[in-house]
C-alpha positions in Angstrom: 16.4 123.9 172.9 13.2 124.5 174.6 10.4 122.0 173.9 6.6 122.5 173.7 3.6 120.4 173.9 1.5 120.1 170.8 -2.2 120.6 171.0 -4.3 117.7 169.4 -5.1 119.9 166.4 -1.5 120.8 165.9 -0.6 117.2 166.2 -3.1 116.2 163.6 -2.0 119.0 161.3 1.7 117.9 161.6 0.9 114.4 160.9 -1.0 115.4 157.7 1.8 117.6 156.7 4.3 114.9 157.1 2.0 112.4 155.2 1.6 114.9 152.3 5.3 115.7 152.2 6.2 112.0 151.9 3.4 110.7 149.7 3.2 111.1 145.9 1.5 114.2 144.6 -1.6 112.2 144.1 -3.4 109.7 141.9 -2.7 111.3 138.6 -1.7 109.0 135.6 -0.3 110.6 132.4 0.5 109.2 129.0 3.9 110.0 127.7 5.8 109.2 124.4 3.8 110.8 121.5 5.5 114.1 121.2 9.3 114.7 121.4 8.6 118.3 122.7 7.4 116.9 125.9 9.7 116.4 128.9 11.9 113.3 129.1 10.6 110.3 130.9 12.8 110.9 133.8 11.9 114.6 134.1 8.2 113.6 133.8 8.5 111.5 137.0 10.8 114.0 138.7 7.9 116.6 138.6 6.4 114.7 141.4 3.0 115.1 139.9 2.3 111.5 138.7 1.7 108.2 140.3 1.5 106.3 136.9 3.3 107.1 133.7 2.1 105.2 130.6 4.6 104.9 127.7 2.7 105.1 124.5 2.5 103.1 122.2 3.1 99.6 120.9 0.8 100.2 117.9 1.7 97.1 115.8 1.4 93.5 117.1 -0.5 90.3 116.7 -1.8 88.3 113.8 1.7 87.2 112.9 3.2 90.8 112.6 6.5 91.8 113.9 5.7 94.0 116.9 6.7 97.7 116.5 7.3 100.3 119.2 6.5 104.0 118.3 7.7 106.7 120.6 7.3 109.5 118.0 10.6 111.4 117.8 11.8 110.5 121.3 13.9 107.7 119.8 14.0 105.2 116.9 13.2 101.7 118.2 13.9 100.1 114.8 17.6 100.9 115.2 17.8 100.0 118.9 17.7 103.7 119.7 15.2 103.5 122.6 17.2 101.2 124.9 18.5 104.3 126.7 15.0 104.8 128.2 15.8 102.0 130.5 17.7 104.4 132.8 14.7 106.8 132.8 12.4 104.0 133.7 14.4 102.9 136.7 14.7 106.5 137.7 10.9 106.7 137.7 10.5 103.4 139.6 13.0 104.6 142.3 10.6 107.5 143.0 7.7 105.2 143.4 6.2 105.9 140.1 4.7 102.9 138.2 5.6 102.8 134.5 3.4 100.8 132.1 3.6 100.2 128.4 0.5 101.0 126.5 -0.5 98.7 123.6 -2.8 99.8 120.8 -3.8 103.4 120.5 -6.1 105.4 118.2 -4.0 104.6 115.2 -2.1 101.3 114.4 -2.2 97.8 112.9 -3.0 95.5 115.8 -5.4 92.7 116.8 -5.6 89.1 117.9 -6.6 86.2 115.7 -6.9 83.5 118.4 -6.1 82.4 121.9 -2.8 81.1 120.6 -2.1 84.5 119.0 -2.8 86.1 122.4 -0.6 83.8 124.1 2.3 84.7 121.7 1.7 88.4 122.2 1.8 87.8 125.9 5.1 86.0 125.6 6.6 88.8 123.5 5.6 91.5 126.0 6.9 89.4 128.9 10.2 88.7 127.3 10.7 92.2 125.9 9.2 94.6 128.4 8.4 92.7 131.6 10.1 90.0 133.7 11.3 87.7 131.0 14.5 87.9 128.9 15.3 88.7 125.2 18.3 89.8 123.2 16.3 92.6 121.6 14.4 94.4 124.5 13.4 97.7 122.8 13.5 99.7 126.0 16.6 98.1 127.4 16.9 95.9 130.4 14.5 97.9 132.7 11.5 95.8 133.8 8.2 97.7 133.4 5.5 97.5 135.9 2.7 96.4 133.6 0.7 96.6 130.3 -2.0 99.1 129.5 -4.7 98.2 127.1 -5.7 101.2 124.9 -7.6 99.1 122.4 -9.6 101.4 120.0 -9.9 99.5 116.8 -10.1 96.1 115.2 -11.8 93.1 116.7 -12.9 92.8 120.4 -11.9 89.2 120.6 -9.2 87.5 122.6 -8.2 90.5 124.7 -9.4 88.6 127.7 -7.1 85.8 126.8 -4.2 88.2 126.5 -5.0 89.6 130.0 -5.1 86.1 131.6 -1.9 85.0 129.9 0.0 88.2 131.1 -1.3 87.7 134.6 -0.3 84.0 134.6 3.2 84.9 133.3 3.6 87.2 136.2 2.6 84.6 138.7 4.8 81.9 137.2 7.7 84.4 136.9 7.3 85.7 140.4 6.7 89.2 139.5 3.4 91.0 139.7 2.2 92.4 136.3 -0.1 95.4 136.6 -2.9 95.5 134.0 -4.6 98.8 133.2 -7.1 99.8 130.5 -8.2 103.0 128.8 -11.9 102.3 127.7 -14.1 104.9 126.2 -16.9 106.1 128.6 -19.9 104.6 126.7 -20.5 101.5 128.8 -19.6 98.7 128.2 -16.5 99.5 126.1 -16.6 98.1 122.5 -13.2 96.6 122.6 -11.9 96.4 126.3 -15.3 95.4 127.9 -14.8 91.7 127.7 -11.3 91.8 129.1 -12.2 94.2 131.9 -15.0 91.8 133.0 -12.4 89.2 133.8 -11.6 91.1 137.1 -7.8 91.1 136.3 -7.4 94.7 135.7 -5.9 96.7 138.6 -6.4 100.2 137.1 -9.0 101.5 134.6 -8.7 105.1 133.4 -11.9 105.7 131.4 -11.7 108.2 128.6 -14.4 110.8 129.4 -13.5 112.8 126.2 -14.3 112.5 122.5 -17.5 110.9 123.7 -20.1 113.7 123.9 -22.9 111.5 125.2 -21.1 110.6 128.5 -18.5 113.4 129.1 -19.1 116.0 131.8 -20.3 118.6 129.1 -23.2 116.4 128.4 -24.6 117.3 131.9 -24.3 116.0 135.4 -26.9 113.2 134.9 -25.4 111.7 131.8 -21.9 111.9 133.3 -22.9 110.3 136.5 -24.9 107.6 134.9 -21.7 106.6 133.0 -19.5 106.8 136.0 -21.9 104.6 138.0 -21.8 102.0 135.4 -18.1 102.0 135.3 -18.0 101.7 139.1 -19.6 98.4 138.7 -16.7 96.7 136.9 -14.6 94.3 138.8 -11.4 96.4 138.8 -9.2 97.8 141.5 -9.2 101.6 141.0 -11.1 103.7 138.6 -9.8 107.0 137.1 -11.4 109.9 135.3 -9.6 110.2 132.0 -9.4 113.9 130.7 -7.5 115.9 128.1 -4.9 118.2 129.6 -5.8 121.0 127.4 -8.5 122.0 124.9 -6.2 121.0 122.1 -5.6 117.5 123.4 -9.0 116.2 122.3 -12.0 117.2 120.1 -14.4 117.4 123.1 -14.4 116.8 126.9 -11.9 119.3 128.3 -12.8 120.4 131.9 -11.1 123.5 133.2 -9.2 122.7 136.4 -11.4 125.0 138.5 -14.5 123.3 137.2 -13.0 119.9 137.9 -12.3 121.0 141.4 -15.7 122.6 142.2 -18.1 120.5 140.1 -16.7 117.2 138.9 -14.5 115.6 141.7 -17.0 116.2 144.4 -19.4 114.0 142.5 -17.0 111.0 142.1 -14.3 111.1 144.8 -16.5 109.5 147.4 -16.6 106.2 145.3 -14.7 103.4 147.0 -13.1 102.7 143.6 -12.1 106.3 142.8 -8.4 106.4 142.0 -7.8 109.9 140.6 -7.4 111.5 137.2 -5.7 110.3 134.0 -4.5 112.9 131.6 -3.7 112.9 127.8 -1.0 113.7 127.6 2.3 114.9 129.0 2.9 117.2 126.1 -0.3 119.0 126.7 0.1 119.0 130.5 3.5 120.7 130.0 1.8 123.6 128.1 -1.1 124.0 130.5 0.2 122.9 133.8 -3.0 121.1 134.4 -1.7 118.5 136.8 0.0 121.2 138.9 -3.3 123.0 139.0 -5.0 119.9 140.2 -2.3 119.1 142.7 -2.5 122.7 144.1 -6.1 122.1 145.2 -4.8 119.1 147.2 -8.0 117.4 146.4 -6.6 114.2 145.0 -3.7 114.3 147.5 -5.7 114.8 150.6 -8.3 112.2 149.6 -5.5 109.7 148.8 -3.8 110.3 152.1 -7.0 110.1 154.1 -7.8 106.9 152.5 -4.3 105.6 153.0 -4.5 106.4 156.7 -8.0 104.9 157.0 -7.1 101.8 155.0 -4.0 101.2 157.1 -5.5 102.0 160.5 -9.2 101.6 160.6 -11.9 99.1 159.5 -15.4 98.4 159.8 -17.6 95.8 161.6 -20.1 93.6 159.5 -22.8 91.7 161.4 -25.2 89.0 160.5 -28.8 89.6 161.7 -31.9 87.6 161.3 -31.4 84.2 162.9 -32.7 84.9 166.4 -36.0 86.7 167.2 -34.4 87.8 170.6 -31.6 89.9 169.0 -33.7 93.1 168.5 -35.0 94.7 165.3 -32.9 95.5 162.2 -33.4 99.2 162.9 -32.2 98.9 166.5 -29.2 96.9 165.3 -28.2 99.8 162.9 -28.9 102.4 165.5 -26.1 101.1 167.8 -23.6 102.8 165.6 -21.3 99.8 165.8 -21.8 98.4 162.2 -20.8 99.4 158.8 -22.5 96.4 157.2 -25.6 94.4 158.3 -26.2 91.1 156.5 -29.8 89.9 156.6 -29.7 86.0 156.9 -30.9 83.9 155.1 -32.5 82.7 151.9 -31.7 79.0 152.6 -33.9 77.6 149.8 -33.4 78.4 146.1 -32.3 77.0 142.8 -32.7 73.8 141.0 -36.4 74.7 140.2 -37.4 75.3 143.7 -39.6 78.1 145.0 -37.2 80.3 147.0 -37.9 80.5 150.7 -36.8 83.3 153.2 -36.1 82.4 156.8 -35.8 85.1 159.4 -36.2 82.7 162.3 -38.6 84.3 164.9 -38.5 87.8 163.5 -41.4 87.4 161.0 -43.3 85.0 158.8 -42.5 85.5 155.1 -45.2 82.9 154.1 -47.9 85.3 155.2 -46.1 88.4 153.9 -45.2 89.3 157.6 -41.7 90.4 156.7 -42.5 93.3 154.4 -42.3 95.6 157.4 -38.5 95.0 157.5 -38.4 97.2 154.4 -38.8 100.3 156.7 -35.9 99.1 158.8 -33.7 98.6 155.9 -34.3 102.1 154.7 -33.6 103.3 158.2 -30.3 101.6 158.1 -29.3 102.9 154.7 -30.2 106.5 155.9 -27.4 106.0 158.5 -25.0 105.1 155.7 -25.0 101.4 156.6 -25.0 98.9 153.7 -27.6 96.2 154.0 -26.8 92.9 152.3 -29.0 89.9 151.8 -27.4 86.5 152.5 -28.2 83.4 150.4 -27.3 79.9 151.6 -26.1 79.3 155.1 -25.0 76.4 157.1 -28.4 74.6 156.9 -30.6 74.7 153.8 -31.6 73.2 150.6 -30.0 75.2 147.8 -27.7 74.9 144.8 -27.4 75.6 141.1 -27.9 73.1 138.4 -26.8 75.0 135.3 -25.7 78.4 134.0 -29.4 79.1 133.1 -30.4 78.2 136.6 -28.0 80.8 137.9 -29.5 83.3 135.5 -33.1 82.6 136.9 -31.9 82.8 140.5 -30.2 86.2 139.7 -33.3 87.5 138.1 -35.4 86.4 141.2 -33.0 88.1 143.5 -32.9 91.2 141.4 -36.8 91.5 141.2 -37.5 90.6 144.7 -34.7 92.1 146.8 -32.6 94.5 144.6 -33.6 97.1 142.0 -36.2 95.3 140.1 -39.9 94.9 140.6 -42.2 92.2 141.7 -45.7 92.0 143.3 -44.3 89.7 146.0 -41.2 91.3 147.4 -40.7 89.5 150.8 -39.0 92.5 152.4 -41.1 95.2 151.0 -40.1 97.7 148.5 -36.7 98.6 150.1 -33.8 98.0 147.7 -31.0 96.1 149.4 -27.4 97.1 148.7 -26.3 93.6 147.3 -26.1 89.9 147.8 -24.0 87.9 150.2 -22.9 84.4 149.2 -22.7 82.2 152.3 -22.4 78.9 150.4 -21.6 76.0 152.6 -23.1 73.1 150.8 -24.5 72.1 147.4 -21.2 72.1 145.4 -19.1 74.7 143.8 -20.5 75.0 140.3 -22.2 78.0 138.7 -21.7 80.4 141.6 -19.4 82.4 139.3 -22.2 82.5 136.9 -24.5 83.8 139.5 -22.1 86.5 140.5 -21.7 87.7 136.9 -25.4 87.8 136.3 -25.9 89.8 139.5 -23.1 92.3 138.7 -24.6 92.9 135.4 -27.6 94.5 137.0 -25.4 97.3 138.5 -26.5 100.7 137.6 -30.0 99.5 136.4 -33.4 99.7 137.9 -34.6 101.9 140.8 -32.0 104.3 141.9 -29.5 102.9 139.4 -27.4 101.7 142.4 -24.5 99.4 142.1 -25.0 95.7 143.1 -22.5 94.9 145.8 -21.3 91.3 146.1 -20.0 89.8 149.3 -19.0 86.3 150.3 -18.3 84.3 153.6 -16.0 81.5 152.7 -14.4 79.2 155.2 -10.7 80.0 156.1 -9.1 76.8 154.5 -7.8 78.2 151.1 -9.3 78.1 148.5 -12.9 77.6 149.7 -14.4 74.5 148.4 -17.7 76.1 147.4 -16.8 79.7 146.5 -13.2 79.4 145.3 -14.1 79.7 141.6 -16.6 82.6 142.1 -14.1 84.6 144.2 -11.6 84.3 141.4 -13.7 86.3 139.1 -12.8 89.6 140.8 -16.4 90.5 141.1 -16.7 90.5 144.9 -16.4 93.8 146.8 -16.2 92.4 150.3 -15.1 89.1 151.5 -15.5 88.1 155.2 -13.7 84.9 155.8 -14.9 82.6 158.5 -11.9 82.1 160.8 -13.9 79.8 163.1 -15.1 76.2 163.1 -11.9 75.6 161.2 -9.1 74.8 163.6 -6.3 74.5 161.1 -6.5 78.2 160.2 -8.0 79.9 163.1 -6.5 81.6 166.2 -6.1 79.7 169.4 -4.5 80.9 172.7 -2.4 77.8 172.6 -1.0 78.0 169.1 -1.0 81.7 168.7 -1.7 83.7 165.5 0.6 81.8 163.1 -2.0 79.6 161.4 -4.4 82.4 161.0 -1.7 84.7 159.6 -0.7 82.2 157.0 -4.3 81.7 155.9 -4.9 85.6 156.0 -2.0 86.0 153.6 -3.6 83.6 151.1 -7.0 85.2 151.3 -5.6 88.8 150.8 -4.1 87.5 147.5 -7.6 87.1 145.8 -9.0 89.7 143.4 -11.5 91.2 145.9 -12.0 94.7 147.3 -11.7 94.3 151.1 -11.1 91.2 153.2 -12.7 90.9 156.7 -11.7 88.6 159.6 -14.8 86.6 160.4 -15.2 85.7 164.1 -17.9 84.5 166.5 -19.1 87.2 168.9 -19.3 84.7 171.8 -17.8 81.3 172.6 -21.3 79.8 172.2 -21.6 81.3 168.6 -19.4 78.7 167.2 -17.8 75.3 167.9 -14.4 76.8 167.9 -12.5 79.9 166.9 -13.7 82.5 169.6 -11.0 85.1 170.2 -11.1 87.1 173.5 -11.5 90.8 172.8 -8.2 91.5 174.4 -6.4 89.0 172.3 -8.1 90.3 169.1 -6.8 93.8 169.9 -3.3 93.0 171.1 -2.4 89.9 169.0 -4.5 89.4 165.9 -5.4 92.9 164.6 -1.8 94.1 164.5 -1.1 91.2 162.1 -4.1 91.4 159.8 -4.2 95.2 159.6 -0.8 95.2 157.7 -2.6 94.2 154.6 -3.9 97.0 152.2 -6.9 94.8 151.7 -7.9 94.8 155.4 -11.5 95.9 155.7 -12.4 95.0 159.3 -14.1 92.2 161.1 -17.2 90.2 160.5 -19.2 89.0 163.6 -21.6 86.0 163.9 -24.1 87.2 164.9 -26.2 90.1 166.3 -27.9 87.9 168.9 -24.5 86.9 170.4 -23.0 90.4 170.1 -25.9 91.6 172.1 -25.2 89.2 174.8 -21.4 89.9 175.1 -21.0 93.4 173.8 -18.1 92.2 171.7 -18.5 94.9 169.1 -18.5 97.6 171.8 -15.1 96.2 173.2 -13.2 96.1 169.9 -14.8 98.8 167.6 -12.2 101.5 168.7 -9.4 99.1 167.6 -11.0 97.7 164.4 
């Protein structure tokens, strides 16, 4: 057979076609189980339209009640008639579809009376639906992928305890338990808000229906205001929850064409955008809504593009501000090498001290000489670069004495560097994108409180921007100062310092083994993206410098395997300017 050479465009097209053919139809989640006239669970998954199927509901549990499963007329759980669903669940999972059990719902008798009650409910769910064992598993011996919290009535108490207990059971049982939630779009959710704030939820499908004040029909402004607030929650992926037909909800239905042309373009650029959740399979069967969305390839193409980008490409973060000979902030951003620039440092704060900014030889904040940096910050942001402000550092006088001290420091940072207002903003009126925690001394207490207080400002103030949180822990795991704060799930980016720490850094003599072991531990934390922190020159650190050729050929192939890989962080712009390190590696990062 004759062969031919593909042009670059044909090659790209063929790769995309192959990816689209082998990936799932897109990030669509659907609720199943509340109408016997909908397709079977196996047929639902066989459609190829869904990445997640949520079995609904367990509407009775807690407060000493015997839990009760209700799958409408699909089967009678009280007589053991639903155990046959086990075969369908496994059929779904073989297709790569995640199957979760939803607890709660709009009608039911459920609630939690105490942390102990939450623990008992968690044990019941673990033993009867997840990785545990029981003689009376309602859905048979299939192991579901997780639990969905559709809490719409009763008390808001102890759902956070239930989430923690479920995650802990998964860890001790050696099996990951996915947690999802279906809050209402008014923010924060009356029932799920406290649980979601734990950072334990992998998936959040927000119900943008039956809530006229924040659904799309309320207008673009109200809708986007709600979406931005939900973007600030410490969760993995955020889904737009919609009814699959006009009859599926009282309000909030969005025709497929309008979803394509007006709604998805507003939200799919969000780093947390996961797709669309539909209520329910019964209504989707009647309207073909998921097929209509799928036909646009919006969710599919975006999902594939992000998959490819996440698997093959990252960004470079750089610290700037500690050497007056490194060039201006605007010049740093204009190189085109960096996705993040971290302005360093605020080395004095907390414990009743007056905060002090230190930008080395760049400017003198004591005489308001750094306000001009605000113009450079705006210049960077206009190029799509996120500009963070780093607190702490290797040398300084900082710390937090109490939770209230953390609150006061958060308020200071908000008013002086973020979206608040103050007559004495050290960097002028520019609104930075977030706060970087480079905590290397002063103890490990109350940094988690500071993170919570800062995140709570997301979506407020000038521009209603999210407040991004980043951190620069040392590679020994967990970090002595930031371990507790990072466990909150509130951090968007974590650049781990794989230098000045011989036990976990790369060396030409010992190879990549120690680094790889530490990297595996760091990618287990509940954070958005993990970056490999390196010195940009041998002189930039006591140890841990990796030659650019070794980084490209030996280290990056190992760390890029993680879905949490975000890129590399370099210390610092001054040294990068001397060596051109970022120029040498950016094509491979």
